[in-house]
C-alpha positions, 0 to 999 in steps of 0.5 A: 587366322584359321580362315587365312590358313585354310584359304592359303592351304586351299590356294596352294593345293589348287596351284599344286593340282594345276602344276600336276595338270601342266605336267600332263600337258608338257609330257606329250611335247617331249616326243618332239612331234609338231602335231601337238596342241600349241605347236599346231598353231604355228607355221612350218616356217616357225616350227623348223626354226632352231631358235623357236624349237630350243626356246620352246622346249627350254621354256616349257620345261623350266617354267614347269619346274619353276612353278613346282618349286614356287609352291614349296617356297611359300609354305612357312612351316617348310621354310622354318623347318628346312631353311637350307632346302628353302635357300637351295630351291630358291636359287634353282627358282631364281636362276631358272627364271633368269637364265632359262624361262624368261629369256626363252619366253622372250624368244617365243614372244617374237613368234606369238600369234595375234600380231603386235599386241600379243608379241608386246604383251608376252615380251613385257611379261618376260621382262617383268618376270625377269626383273621381279625375280632379279630384284628378289635375288638382289634383296636377299643378298642385301639381307632385306628379308621383307622386300625379298618376300614381296618381290618373290611373291611378285615373281611367282605371280608372274610365274602363275600367269600360265595358270591365269592364261588357261583359266581366263581363256576357259572363262571367257569362252564359256562365260562370255562366248568370246571369239578365239582371237579376242580371248587370246589377246585379252588373256595375253595381257590379263594373265600376268597384269592381273596377277 
């Protein structure tokens, strides 16, 4: 039991550290300049599209706070001590994914680099993310506590695809010396299916 607590704590701390790291990646985009990291991979035609711009900014912000909220939802001591906070954060988490993060990700999937395999991979990720979250919400409204927890874990697993995508990319490049397109197409699928 002690080993489980230690490993769970280390896992949550790792996710918290990654979430803070992601904030440092999100903040530069708030300058709304197009010459920043990911945006430099897009053509001017894509960058000037209103649907792409709106989806991009909605997605990076809502996905970040969803990742952050999720950390607190899986700490049993916090859930027991502050049940109302758990419910409130849970509602923010659920509706942020259902209304903002997953739909905006679906729009971005249309503009994914890497052709059809990447577009399909990211589209399916958004659909699975939305469905897992919706089922988790449905189960809690039916007071099916265990099913709710299981579906929320699946939802958060897809949320953490952002982490898996980056870790997988670095691992493939540095350990296996893969080419950029091989890396990108592999992590497009592995990041969320693996989780």
